[in-house]
Backbone of each chain as ProteinMPNN parsed JSONL, in Angstrom:
{"seq_chain_A": "MIGAVWLRAPARARLHALRELYRRFFGENTPDARGRRLLAEWLSPAQRAQFEQHRYFDVIGCDTGRTYRIHYGTAANVHEIDDDGRAMMGWCFVPSGFLVPGDVMLAQKIALETSETAALALANRFPPATHTEHFYRRPF", "coords_chain_A": {"N_chain_A": [[135.564, 102.474, 76.672], [134.659, 100.189, 75.227], [132.487, 101.459, 74.184], [133.72, 103.406, 72.605], [134.95, 101.854, 70.641], [132.713, 100.776, 69.558], [131.478, 103.044, 68.414], [133.293, 103.593, 66.417], [133.013, 101.486, 64.744], [132.006, 100.319, 61.554], [128.822, 101.192, 60.171], [127.468, 99.072, 59.045], [128.581, 96.807, 60.276], [127.807, 97.26, 62.878], [125.07, 97.044, 62.655], [124.89, 94.374, 61.946], [125.86, 93.186, 64.292], [123.879, 93.948, 66.091], [121.683, 92.633, 65.014], [122.475, 89.992, 65.404], [122.584, 89.851, 68.19], [119.903, 90.291, 68.815], [118.782, 88.052, 67.558], [119.944, 85.982, 69.042], [119.073, 86.52, 71.669], [116.225, 86.433, 71.524], [115.917, 84.008, 70.281], [116.812, 82.18, 72.156], [114.956, 82.412, 74.108], [112.562, 81.526, 73.29], [109.487, 79.602, 73.361], [110.027, 77.076, 72.215], [112.828, 76.802, 72.533], [113.011, 76.889, 75.31], [111.625, 74.575, 75.944], [113.348, 72.654, 74.84], [115.571, 73.015, 76.454], [114.577, 72.257, 78.976], [113.991, 69.58, 78.453], [116.589, 68.606, 77.924], [117.724, 68.866, 80.446], [116.475, 66.832, 81.84], [117.088, 64.463, 80.608], [119.048, 61.42, 80.483], [122.664, 61.261, 80.554], [123.482, 59.696, 78.349], [121.182, 59.635, 76.752], [120.966, 62.345, 76.212], [123.261, 62.847, 74.728], [122.723, 61.256, 72.528], [120.434, 62.527, 71.552], [121.45, 65.046, 70.887], [123.086, 64.367, 68.794], [121.482, 62.924, 66.965], [118.875, 63.893, 67.043], [116.951, 62.332, 68.185], [116.092, 60.096, 70.883], [116.529, 57.122, 72.85], [114.382, 55.156, 74.903], [113.71, 52.889, 77.613], [111.013, 50.806, 78.101], [109.219, 50.603, 81.138], [107.682, 48.435, 81.904], [107.718, 46.325, 79.994], [110.286, 46.214, 79.045], [110.868, 46.821, 76.479], [112.304, 48.729, 73.732], [111.998, 52.12, 72.909], [111.976, 54.685, 70.492], [112.197, 58.076, 70.612], [111.431, 60.656, 68.598], [112.286, 64.023, 67.524], [109.571, 66.089, 67.776], [105.978, 66.578, 67.754], [103.914, 64.824, 67.4], [103.014, 61.497, 66.411], [105.614, 60.51, 66.786], [106.903, 58.545, 68.191], [108.542, 55.504, 68.145], [108.518, 52.016, 68.427], [111.353, 50.029, 68.635], [113.525, 47.47, 67.217], [116.233, 45.197, 68.151], [118.143, 45.942, 66.33], [117.647, 48.53, 65.86], [115.635, 49.048, 64.12], [112.488, 50.372, 63.169], [109.554, 49.061, 64.52], [106.925, 49.477, 65.198], [104.681, 52.217, 65.359], [103.769, 54.523, 67.891], [101.337, 56.651, 69.001], [100.935, 59.064, 71.252], [100.256, 61.844, 73.255], [100.794, 64.723, 75.399], [97.922, 66.56, 76.46], [96.736, 69.676, 75.061], [98.568, 72.591, 73.871], [101.71, 72.043, 73.435], [105.272, 72.501, 73.281], [107.77, 70.834, 71.191], [109.945, 69.798, 72.82], [108.807, 69.574, 75.38], [106.71, 67.785, 74.882], [108.161, 65.507, 74.147], [109.541, 64.998, 76.52], [107.452, 64.403, 78.29], [106.565, 62.069, 77.062], [108.812, 60.418, 77.395], [108.892, 60.197, 80.238], [106.439, 58.971, 80.689], [106.736, 56.466, 79.367], [108.876, 55.389, 80.777], [107.914, 55.194, 83.329], [105.216, 54.45, 83.434], [104.51, 52.574, 81.373], [102.616, 50.673, 80.302], [100.141, 51.894, 80.76], [100.433, 54.201, 79.237], [100.673, 53.17, 76.632], [98.222, 52.002, 76.411], [96.427, 54.003, 75.882], [97.387, 55.0, 73.573], [97.489, 55.552, 70.003], [98.157, 53.29, 67.431], [100.479, 53.235, 64.692], [101.702, 52.601, 61.351], [105.211, 52.111, 61.083], [106.461, 53.276, 58.891], [105.312, 55.648, 58.266], [106.443, 58.201, 58.405], [109.439, 59.534, 57.029], [112.983, 59.417, 57.791], [113.893, 61.895, 57.058], [111.751, 63.54, 57.581], [111.828, 63.844, 60.345], [114.135, 65.238, 60.656], [113.988, 67.921, 60.311], [115.048, 71.317, 60.729], [115.63, 72.778, 64.035]], "CA_chain_A": [[136.43, 101.769, 75.717], [133.79, 99.429, 74.33], [131.662, 102.449, 73.501], [134.538, 104.044, 71.574], [135.094, 100.878, 69.555], [131.369, 100.652, 68.956], [131.223, 104.211, 67.579], [134.171, 103.563, 65.245], [132.665, 100.36, 63.871], [131.154, 100.721, 60.435], [127.389, 101.021, 60.431], [127.031, 97.733, 58.626], [129.004, 95.86, 61.311], [126.948, 97.488, 64.067], [123.759, 96.474, 62.341], [125.056, 92.921, 61.995], [125.983, 92.812, 65.708], [122.555, 94.109, 66.696], [120.842, 91.53, 64.522], [122.925, 88.748, 66.047], [122.157, 89.956, 69.585], [118.443, 90.115, 68.791], [118.499, 86.653, 67.205], [120.327, 85.104, 70.167], [118.235, 86.763, 72.843], [114.873, 85.926, 71.334], [116.022, 82.599, 69.917], [117.01, 81.353, 73.342], [113.847, 82.569, 75.035], [111.31, 81.078, 72.681], [108.96, 78.386, 73.987], [110.755, 75.914, 71.691], [114.146, 76.717, 73.164], [112.801, 76.55, 76.725], [111.261, 73.157, 75.98], [114.551, 71.843, 74.585], [116.429, 73.101, 77.651], [113.99, 71.42, 80.027], [114.203, 68.189, 78.045], [118.007, 68.265, 78.102], [117.992, 68.747, 81.889], [115.87, 65.615, 82.394], [117.586, 63.27, 79.922], [120.291, 60.85, 80.995], [123.779, 61.699, 79.698], [123.486, 58.941, 77.085], [120.052, 60.119, 75.948], [121.268, 63.709, 75.773], [124.261, 62.753, 73.645], [122.021, 60.696, 71.367], [119.533, 63.56, 71.035], [122.237, 66.103, 70.246], [123.66, 63.867, 67.54], [120.508, 62.386, 65.997], [117.552, 64.496, 67.25], [116.06, 61.38, 68.835], [116.744, 59.356, 71.96], [115.858, 55.857, 73.141], [113.992, 54.892, 76.291], [113.316, 51.506, 77.871], [109.722, 50.724, 78.773], [109.399, 50.07, 82.495], [106.916, 47.203, 82.117], [108.07, 45.245, 79.06], [111.707, 46.238, 78.701], [111.033, 47.159, 75.061], [112.975, 50.003, 73.476], [111.237, 53.076, 72.103], [112.786, 55.818, 70.007], [111.387, 59.295, 70.596], [111.984, 61.629, 67.655], [111.914, 65.415, 67.734], [108.27, 66.342, 67.173], [104.848, 66.683, 68.682], [102.89, 63.814, 67.11], [103.496, 60.353, 65.637], [107.072, 60.611, 66.866], [107.45, 57.471, 69.025], [108.608, 54.205, 67.477], [109.114, 50.865, 69.12], [112.41, 49.553, 67.733], [114.094, 46.166, 67.557], [117.623, 45.256, 68.616], [118.974, 46.577, 65.302], [117.234, 49.925, 65.714], [114.597, 49.185, 63.086], [111.172, 50.685, 63.719], [108.613, 47.946, 64.396], [105.552, 49.967, 65.383], [104.584, 53.596, 65.826], [102.808, 54.743, 68.985], [101.062, 58.086, 69.071], [100.28, 59.584, 72.466], [100.839, 63.163, 73.537], [100.102, 65.465, 76.45], [96.882, 67.414, 75.887], [97.092, 71.093, 75.005], [99.565, 72.968, 72.865], [103.04, 72.061, 74.032], [106.382, 72.51, 72.32], [108.32, 69.48, 71.019], [110.752, 69.339, 73.956], [107.894, 69.188, 76.464], [106.005, 66.567, 74.466], [109.116, 64.385, 74.203], [109.846, 64.701, 77.922], [106.275, 63.714, 78.847], [106.562, 60.709, 76.504], [109.887, 59.669, 78.075], [108.49, 59.882, 81.61], [105.335, 58.005, 80.635], [107.239, 55.135, 79.006], [109.799, 54.902, 81.8], [107.272, 55.026, 84.641], [103.886, 53.811, 83.325], [104.494, 52.193, 79.951], [101.38, 50.001, 79.904], [99.056, 52.888, 80.748], [100.657, 55.11, 78.105], [100.378, 52.465, 75.382], [96.794, 51.673, 76.386], [95.658, 55.097, 75.284], [98.06, 55.429, 72.337], [97.073, 55.012, 68.714], [99.291, 52.689, 66.727], [100.566, 53.581, 63.273], [102.809, 51.897, 60.711], [106.43, 52.889, 61.307], [106.969, 53.936, 57.689], [104.508, 56.834, 57.982], [107.336, 59.339, 58.176], [110.83, 59.178, 56.736], [113.966, 60.059, 58.676], [113.986, 63.293, 56.644], [110.669, 64.261, 58.254], [112.219, 64.156, 61.719], [115.394, 65.968, 60.693], [113.807, 69.34, 60.027], [115.826, 72.093, 61.704], [114.929, 73.26, 65.229]], "C_chain_A": [[135.587, 101.009, 74.694], [132.933, 100.386, 73.51], [132.426, 103.108, 72.366], [134.702, 103.125, 70.368], [133.788, 100.769, 68.797], [131.114, 101.811, 67.979], [132.069, 104.192, 66.31], [133.775, 102.478, 64.254], [131.774, 100.852, 62.738], [129.691, 100.402, 60.737], [126.914, 99.617, 60.101], [127.379, 96.676, 59.695], [128.144, 96.001, 62.559], [125.581, 96.856, 63.86], [123.809, 94.956, 62.451], [125.098, 92.447, 63.455], [124.627, 92.898, 66.406], [121.627, 92.97, 66.283], [121.173, 90.229, 65.242], [122.464, 88.708, 67.506], [120.651, 89.679, 69.693], [118.099, 88.648, 68.553], [118.791, 85.73, 68.386], [119.38, 85.261, 71.338], [116.862, 86.129, 72.659], [114.875, 84.447, 70.97], [116.111, 81.717, 71.136], [115.876, 81.493, 74.347], [112.508, 82.17, 74.419], [110.798, 79.866, 73.447], [109.699, 77.131, 73.514], [112.086, 75.722, 72.409], [114.009, 76.339, 74.642], [112.45, 75.068, 76.863], [112.472, 72.265, 75.771], [115.478, 71.858, 75.787], [115.905, 72.206, 78.766], [114.21, 69.941, 79.708], [115.648, 67.767, 78.325], [118.338, 68.053, 79.577], [117.523, 67.396, 82.441], [116.321, 64.344, 81.683], [118.801, 62.722, 80.643], [121.424, 61.341, 80.094], [123.786, 60.98, 78.345], [122.353, 59.414, 76.17], [120.337, 61.508, 75.402], [122.242, 63.685, 74.601], [123.589, 62.244, 72.362], [121.118, 61.766, 70.728], [120.318, 64.653, 70.309], [122.783, 65.654, 68.891], [122.59, 63.533, 66.497], [119.129, 63.039, 66.044], [116.51, 63.464, 67.663], [116.816, 60.762, 70.007], [115.896, 58.136, 72.262], [115.514, 55.77, 74.623], [113.583, 53.428, 76.402], [111.986, 51.521, 78.618], [109.853, 50.029, 80.112], [108.699, 48.732, 82.7], [107.389, 46.045, 81.247], [109.558, 45.159, 78.761], [111.95, 46.531, 77.22], [111.69, 48.533, 74.919], [112.115, 50.863, 72.548], [112.163, 54.217, 71.709], [111.868, 57.027, 69.896], [112.089, 60.327, 69.721], [111.535, 63.036, 68.02], [110.582, 65.676, 67.041], [107.187, 66.373, 68.215], [103.75, 65.67, 68.398], [103.513, 62.714, 66.254], [105.024, 60.29, 65.639], [107.712, 59.528, 67.747], [107.393, 56.153, 68.257], [109.164, 53.153, 68.43], [110.146, 50.29, 68.159], [112.93, 48.186, 68.176], [115.57, 46.331, 67.946], [118.56, 45.931, 67.62], [118.584, 48.036, 65.057], [116.201, 50.137, 64.631], [113.243, 49.436, 63.742], [110.208, 49.536, 63.451], [107.16, 48.444, 64.417], [105.608, 51.421, 65.846], [103.516, 53.71, 66.895], [102.579, 56.24, 69.107], [100.279, 58.411, 70.339], [101.014, 60.856, 72.854], [100.131, 63.792, 74.737], [99.06, 66.376, 75.803], [97.318, 68.881, 75.933], [98.179, 71.337, 73.983], [100.924, 73.095, 73.529], [104.101, 72.004, 72.936], [107.004, 71.113, 72.258], [109.114, 68.963, 72.231], [109.888, 68.856, 75.105], [107.177, 67.882, 76.125], [106.935, 65.357, 74.607], [109.434, 63.995, 75.64], [108.674, 63.97, 78.584], [106.234, 62.27, 78.336], [107.638, 59.845, 77.173], [109.433, 59.241, 79.472], [107.39, 58.819, 81.606], [105.86, 56.598, 80.331], [108.137, 54.546, 80.094], [109.117, 54.663, 83.154], [105.888, 54.382, 84.58], [103.636, 53.43, 81.865], [103.135, 51.63, 79.528], [100.224, 50.992, 79.805], [99.205, 53.824, 79.549], [100.266, 54.428, 76.791], [98.889, 52.149, 75.261], [95.974, 52.786, 75.74], [96.258, 55.561, 73.958], [97.379, 54.841, 71.109], [98.312, 54.458, 68.016], [99.299, 53.165, 65.273], [101.753, 52.847, 62.656], [104.084, 52.731, 60.812], [106.93, 53.627, 60.085], [106.184, 55.197, 57.348], [105.38, 58.04, 57.662], [108.741, 58.834, 57.885], [111.739, 59.846, 57.755], [114.066, 61.55, 58.353], [112.942, 64.144, 57.376], [111.116, 64.712, 59.641], [113.464, 65.043, 61.786], [115.233, 67.431, 60.274], [114.54, 70.15, 61.093], [114.975, 72.535, 62.882], [114.274, 74.598, 64.932]], "O_chain_A": [[135.76, 101.152, 73.483], [132.683, 100.171, 72.324], [131.871, 103.347, 71.294], [134.606, 103.563, 69.221], [133.76, 100.681, 67.57], [130.609, 101.607, 66.875], [131.653, 104.693, 65.265], [134.144, 102.529, 63.08], [130.9, 101.695, 62.941], [129.38, 99.459, 61.465], [126.066, 99.051, 60.792], [126.585, 95.779, 59.979], [127.796, 95.017, 63.211], [125.017, 96.228, 64.756], [122.89, 94.329, 62.981], [124.469, 91.453, 63.816], [124.272, 92.033, 67.207], [120.887, 92.421, 67.1], [120.287, 89.471, 65.636], [122.013, 87.673, 67.997], [120.203, 88.926, 70.558], [117.252, 88.072, 69.236], [118.014, 84.828, 68.699], [118.934, 84.279, 71.93], [116.39, 85.385, 73.519], [113.943, 83.718, 71.311], [115.547, 80.623, 71.156], [115.84, 80.766, 75.34], [111.449, 82.454, 74.979], [111.573, 79.176, 74.109], [109.969, 76.23, 74.308], [112.424, 74.618, 72.835], [114.805, 75.557, 75.161], [112.917, 74.392, 77.779], [112.616, 71.241, 76.438], [116.101, 70.847, 76.112], [116.666, 71.493, 79.419], [114.569, 69.153, 80.582], [115.894, 66.702, 78.891], [119.129, 67.176, 79.923], [118.102, 66.877, 83.395], [115.967, 63.247, 82.115], [119.508, 63.458, 81.332], [121.166, 61.792, 78.978], [124.065, 61.595, 77.316], [122.543, 59.572, 74.964], [119.991, 61.816, 74.261], [122.073, 64.404, 73.616], [123.854, 62.737, 71.266], [121.057, 61.883, 69.504], [119.905, 65.126, 69.25], [122.922, 66.454, 67.966], [122.755, 63.813, 65.31], [118.295, 62.773, 65.178], [115.311, 63.698, 67.507], [118.036, 60.893, 70.106], [114.7, 58.109, 71.972], [116.259, 56.247, 75.479], [113.167, 52.808, 75.423], [111.857, 52.178, 79.651], [110.513, 48.996, 80.223], [109.086, 47.968, 83.584], [107.454, 44.907, 81.711], [110.035, 44.133, 78.275], [113.089, 46.496, 76.754], [111.65, 49.369, 75.822], [111.584, 50.389, 71.544], [113.013, 54.651, 72.486], [110.876, 56.997, 69.168], [113.176, 60.808, 70.042], [110.544, 63.225, 68.725], [110.48, 65.498, 65.827], [107.444, 66.216, 69.408], [102.738, 65.661, 69.099], [104.426, 62.97, 65.469], [105.643, 60.043, 64.604], [108.911, 59.577, 68.021], [106.335, 55.741, 67.783], [110.146, 53.38, 69.138], [109.843, 50.086, 66.983], [112.797, 47.795, 69.336], [116.081, 47.446, 68.053], [119.625, 46.427, 67.989], [119.12, 48.692, 64.164], [115.914, 51.274, 64.258], [112.894, 48.801, 64.737], [110.056, 49.09, 62.314], [106.29, 47.896, 63.739], [106.479, 51.8, 66.63], [102.473, 53.062, 66.809], [103.525, 57.006, 69.296], [99.104, 58.067, 70.466], [102.241, 60.927, 72.787], [98.996, 63.431, 75.051], [99.292, 66.907, 74.717], [98.16, 69.267, 76.743], [98.651, 70.415, 73.317], [101.249, 74.128, 74.113], [103.859, 71.528, 71.827], [106.797, 70.299, 73.158], [108.96, 67.805, 72.617], [110.196, 67.845, 75.735], [107.051, 66.991, 76.966], [106.535, 64.314, 75.124], [109.58, 62.813, 75.952], [108.88, 63.028, 79.349], [105.905, 61.354, 79.09], [107.398, 58.677, 77.479], [109.569, 58.077, 79.847], [107.406, 57.89, 82.413], [105.454, 55.638, 80.986], [108.149, 53.333, 80.301], [109.683, 54.003, 84.025], [105.431, 53.822, 85.576], [102.692, 53.895, 81.226], [102.569, 52.055, 78.521], [99.424, 50.93, 78.871], [98.213, 54.195, 78.921], [99.609, 55.031, 75.942], [98.356, 52.04, 74.156], [94.943, 52.524, 75.121], [95.689, 56.427, 73.293], [96.774, 53.771, 71.169], [99.373, 55.081, 68.014], [98.25, 53.46, 64.701], [102.705, 52.507, 63.359], [104.031, 53.949, 60.64], [107.755, 54.531, 60.219], [106.36, 55.761, 56.268], [105.079, 58.807, 56.747], [109.173, 57.821, 58.436], [111.313, 60.736, 58.491], [114.293, 62.372, 59.242], [113.195, 65.292, 57.742], [110.819, 65.831, 60.062], [113.809, 65.544, 62.856], [116.208, 68.097, 59.927], [114.641, 69.714, 62.24], [113.756, 72.657, 62.765], [113.631, 75.178, 65.807]]}, "seq_chain_B": "MATQIVMDRTGDTRHEFDPDNAEALARAERRFRELTGAGFTAALRTGPGEVTQIRSFDPTAHETLFYPRLVGG", "coords_chain_B": {"N_chain_B": [[115.853, 76.597, 97.843], [112.88, 75.264, 96.419], [111.34, 73.906, 93.454], [108.478, 73.982, 91.378], [107.624, 72.822, 88.302], [105.706, 73.58, 85.61], [104.479, 72.354, 82.66], [103.588, 74.205, 79.797], [102.101, 76.262, 77.183], [104.042, 78.161, 76.868], [106.375, 76.889, 77.072], [107.411, 76.31, 79.76], [106.219, 76.989, 83.099], [107.577, 78.216, 86.042], [107.419, 77.702, 89.516], [108.779, 78.869, 92.305], [109.661, 78.078, 95.658], [110.183, 78.388, 99.204], [110.981, 75.659, 101.021], [111.186, 75.61, 103.74], [109.501, 77.438, 104.692], [106.45, 77.554, 106.092], [104.04, 78.559, 105.129], [104.527, 78.963, 102.42], [105.045, 76.373, 101.687], [102.576, 75.194, 102.115], [101.139, 76.485, 100.123], [102.399, 75.422, 97.901], [101.723, 72.753, 98.167], [98.979, 72.944, 97.812], [98.922, 73.806, 95.169], [99.971, 71.543, 93.97], [97.918, 69.692, 94.447], [95.822, 70.878, 93.044], [96.759, 70.796, 90.395], [97.263, 68.017, 89.906], [94.711, 67.15, 90.367], [93.48, 68.219, 88.198], [94.299, 66.601, 86.235], [96.987, 66.576, 85.596], [100.2, 64.986, 85.49], [102.563, 64.259, 87.98], [106.053, 64.353, 88.393], [109.274, 63.294, 89.561], [112.819, 63.832, 89.599], [115.082, 61.27, 90.077], [117.649, 60.669, 89.738], [120.42, 61.094, 87.425], [118.724, 61.453, 84.536], [116.879, 59.661, 85.469], [113.584, 58.997, 86.459], [110.598, 59.336, 88.438], [107.138, 58.798, 89.048], [104.906, 60.649, 91.101], [102.203, 60.549, 93.407], [101.307, 61.865, 95.544], [101.872, 64.875, 97.428], [105.252, 65.737, 97.891], [107.05, 67.026, 100.366], [109.773, 67.246, 100.539], [110.801, 67.289, 98.054], [112.991, 68.533, 95.639], [112.631, 69.372, 93.06], [109.793, 69.34, 91.108], [108.013, 68.115, 88.387], [105.335, 68.855, 86.213], [103.125, 67.505, 83.878], [100.576, 67.741, 81.317], [97.543, 65.736, 81.081], [97.813, 62.663, 79.3], [96.935, 61.854, 75.954], [95.606, 59.837, 73.283], [97.162, 60.194, 70.158]], "CA_chain_B": [[114.578, 76.803, 97.171], [112.342, 74.151, 95.646], [110.669, 74.403, 92.249], [107.452, 73.213, 90.678], [107.696, 73.196, 86.882], [104.455, 73.19, 84.945], [104.554, 72.498, 81.203], [102.487, 74.941, 79.179], [102.409, 76.685, 75.815], [105.232, 79.023, 76.859], [107.515, 76.012, 77.376], [107.062, 75.913, 81.128], [106.136, 78.035, 84.113], [108.25, 77.709, 87.257], [106.996, 78.265, 90.799], [109.811, 78.587, 93.309], [109.202, 78.321, 97.028], [111.1, 77.993, 100.277], [110.339, 74.543, 101.722], [111.222, 75.827, 105.187], [108.449, 78.397, 104.999], [105.223, 76.748, 106.186], [102.994, 79.124, 104.266], [104.905, 78.68, 101.024], [104.901, 74.92, 101.512], [101.134, 74.929, 102.006], [100.722, 76.939, 98.786], [102.931, 74.447, 96.94], [100.9, 71.537, 98.28], [97.682, 73.251, 97.199], [99.147, 73.8, 93.715], [100.134, 70.127, 93.59], [96.591, 69.053, 94.427], [95.023, 71.45, 91.949], [97.267, 70.312, 89.109], [97.007, 66.583, 89.741], [93.256, 67.027, 90.286], [93.079, 68.613, 86.842], [94.774, 65.591, 85.294], [98.432, 66.63, 85.371], [101.033, 63.971, 86.123], [103.711, 64.845, 88.68], [107.237, 63.491, 88.33], [110.496, 63.749, 90.226], [114.074, 63.251, 89.126], [115.708, 60.511, 91.163], [119.054, 60.534, 89.368], [120.594, 61.633, 86.072], [117.867, 60.796, 83.551], [115.94, 58.73, 86.109], [112.388, 59.715, 86.918], [109.544, 58.556, 89.067], [105.885, 59.539, 89.201], [104.405, 60.726, 92.481], [100.755, 60.786, 93.447], [101.005, 62.767, 96.66], [102.857, 65.942, 97.559], [106.472, 65.401, 98.628], [107.599, 68.31, 100.834], [111.244, 67.253, 100.458], [111.212, 67.276, 96.639], [113.69, 69.744, 95.203], [112.089, 69.782, 91.767], [108.664, 68.517, 90.669], [107.574, 68.48, 87.033], [103.94, 68.505, 85.926], [102.729, 67.572, 82.465], [99.126, 67.524, 81.184], [97.029, 64.388, 80.82], [98.161, 62.111, 77.992], [95.827, 61.396, 75.119], [96.043, 59.199, 72.045], [97.352, 61.215, 69.121]], "C_chain_B": [[114.165, 75.542, 96.416], [111.538, 74.73, 94.465], [109.604, 73.433, 91.77], [107.421, 73.729, 89.243], [106.439, 72.68, 86.194], [104.605, 73.414, 83.444], [103.338, 73.273, 80.704], [102.936, 75.459, 77.822], [103.601, 77.632, 75.736], [106.508, 78.202, 77.005], [107.277, 75.458, 78.763], [106.939, 77.145, 82.001], [106.696, 77.461, 85.404], [107.756, 78.46, 88.492], [108.045, 77.877, 91.835], [109.247, 78.89, 94.695], [110.25, 77.816, 98.017], [110.436, 76.868, 101.08], [110.371, 74.678, 103.25], [110.164, 76.833, 105.644], [107.1, 77.675, 104.946], [104.137, 77.245, 105.244], [103.274, 78.807, 102.798], [104.728, 77.187, 100.719], [103.419, 74.543, 101.339], [100.619, 75.345, 100.628], [101.175, 75.929, 97.723], [102.106, 73.156, 96.97], [99.531, 71.751, 97.634], [97.818, 73.229, 95.668], [99.272, 72.369, 93.213], [98.766, 69.466, 93.456], [95.732, 69.572, 93.281], [95.457, 70.875, 90.601], [96.968, 68.831, 88.908], [95.501, 66.324, 89.665], [92.747, 67.363, 88.896], [93.641, 67.647, 85.793], [96.262, 65.636, 85.0], [99.112, 65.449, 86.082], [102.222, 64.672, 86.765], [104.87, 63.862, 88.67], [108.419, 64.151, 89.026], [111.697, 63.141, 89.527], [114.721, 62.528, 90.29], [117.195, 60.284, 90.896], [119.2, 61.091, 87.97], [119.754, 60.834, 85.063], [116.86, 59.84, 84.145], [114.783, 59.505, 86.713], [111.434, 58.767, 87.614], [108.295, 59.425, 89.149], [105.507, 59.579, 90.674], [102.925, 61.08, 92.449], [100.357, 61.636, 94.643], [102.166, 63.75, 96.816], [104.051, 65.481, 98.396], [107.132, 66.709, 99.075], [109.122, 68.382, 100.75], [111.731, 67.329, 99.003], [111.841, 68.607, 96.252], [113.056, 70.289, 93.927], [110.97, 68.823, 91.361], [108.194, 69.028, 89.311], [106.135, 68.015, 86.833], [103.706, 68.561, 84.421], [101.252, 67.201, 82.338], [98.795, 66.073, 80.879], [97.411, 63.926, 79.412], [96.893, 61.679, 77.261], [96.409, 60.702, 73.889], [96.112, 60.231, 70.942], [96.765, 60.779, 67.789]], "O_chain_B": [[115.004, 74.844, 95.846], [111.12, 75.887, 94.488], [109.806, 72.219, 91.76], [107.218, 74.919, 89.002], [106.158, 71.481, 86.205], [104.833, 74.542, 83.005], [102.21, 73.028, 81.132], [104.029, 75.131, 77.361], [104.119, 77.879, 74.647], [107.603, 78.762, 77.057], [106.975, 74.276, 78.926], [107.481, 78.205, 81.688], [106.337, 76.356, 85.812], [107.688, 79.689, 88.506], [108.179, 76.707, 92.195], [108.467, 79.825, 94.879], [111.073, 76.953, 97.71], [109.431, 77.104, 101.751], [109.672, 73.955, 103.961], [109.966, 77.042, 106.841], [106.664, 77.239, 103.88], [103.409, 76.457, 104.64], [102.377, 78.434, 102.042], [104.312, 76.807, 99.625], [103.071, 73.687, 100.526], [99.781, 74.666, 100.035], [100.443, 75.622, 96.782], [101.831, 72.553, 95.932], [98.992, 70.851, 96.99], [96.952, 72.708, 94.964], [98.741, 72.025, 92.157], [98.492, 68.771, 92.478], [95.011, 68.814, 92.633], [94.622, 70.513, 89.773], [96.474, 68.435, 87.853], [95.061, 65.397, 88.986], [91.711, 66.856, 88.465], [93.47, 67.865, 84.593], [96.758, 64.815, 84.229], [98.657, 64.984, 87.128], [102.818, 65.57, 86.169], [104.681, 62.67, 88.912], [108.545, 65.374, 89.074], [111.605, 62.066, 88.935], [114.891, 63.101, 91.367], [117.909, 59.76, 91.752], [118.212, 61.521, 87.375], [120.053, 59.674, 84.78], [116.06, 59.257, 83.414], [114.969, 60.522, 87.38], [111.465, 57.555, 87.401], [108.387, 60.643, 89.301], [105.769, 58.626, 91.408], [102.462, 61.814, 91.576], [99.212, 62.076, 94.749], [103.29, 63.483, 96.389], [103.882, 64.909, 99.473], [107.71, 67.422, 98.254], [109.699, 69.462, 100.876], [112.933, 67.421, 98.753], [111.281, 69.672, 96.511], [112.956, 71.501, 93.734], [111.191, 67.614, 91.283], [108.004, 70.229, 89.118], [105.768, 66.912, 87.237], [104.049, 69.547, 83.769], [100.73, 66.437, 83.15], [99.655, 65.291, 80.474], [97.342, 64.698, 78.456], [95.926, 61.21, 77.862], [97.553, 60.947, 73.505], [95.211, 61.059, 70.808], [96.839, 61.521, 66.809]]}, "name": "protein", "num_of_chains": 2, "seq": "MIGAVWLRAPARARLHALRELYRRFFGENTPDARGRRLLAEWLSPAQRAQFEQHRYFDVIGCDTGRTYRIHYGTAANVHEIDDDGRAMMGWCFVPSGFLVPGDVMLAQKIALETSETAALALANRFPPATHTEHFYRRPFMATQIVMDRTGDTRHEFDPDNAEALARAERRFRELTGAGFTAALRTGPGEVTQIRSFDPTAHETLFYPRLVGG"}
């Protein structure tokens, strides 16, 4: 039945369907997509909702109780924020090696939530205005 | 089945093992030691969005995540 419908479909529609199938299959199996899936699995429901809406999520440092905002990215993507959500200081620390953004963000979340002082001790600080919001809002 | 998830350039690599199988458990413990010895940090999920770091192998852990040593960027 499906085969019969498939054969009757115009060539252009078949080509479109094949392209879409290819895009979905490979799109969802890329390292980037796998990293985002792993990150989503380990975020709290509130962090996940925040990430889906804004492409960043907030974490509370386990030692100081300060709030950090982790943006989608692999470097210079962590900001300490104040109560109004304004960036006060940038902290740059990443897992070594070539990891995708989702993995980097998850490692940063775990580090801040379980060993904040140690993570900040090795981090480089940077002014929070280094990147604009536009920089972090590039498409996945 | 229990899983050890290792972050890498492919996103992650997953090693599944049966914790009731002594041989598989020993292999998982050896992998844990090799990874943490190489500088990886091991973490467990303790609740939705809640994590804890572990420094020794936990044979009861359902899911253990490993990420490489952190460096200043």
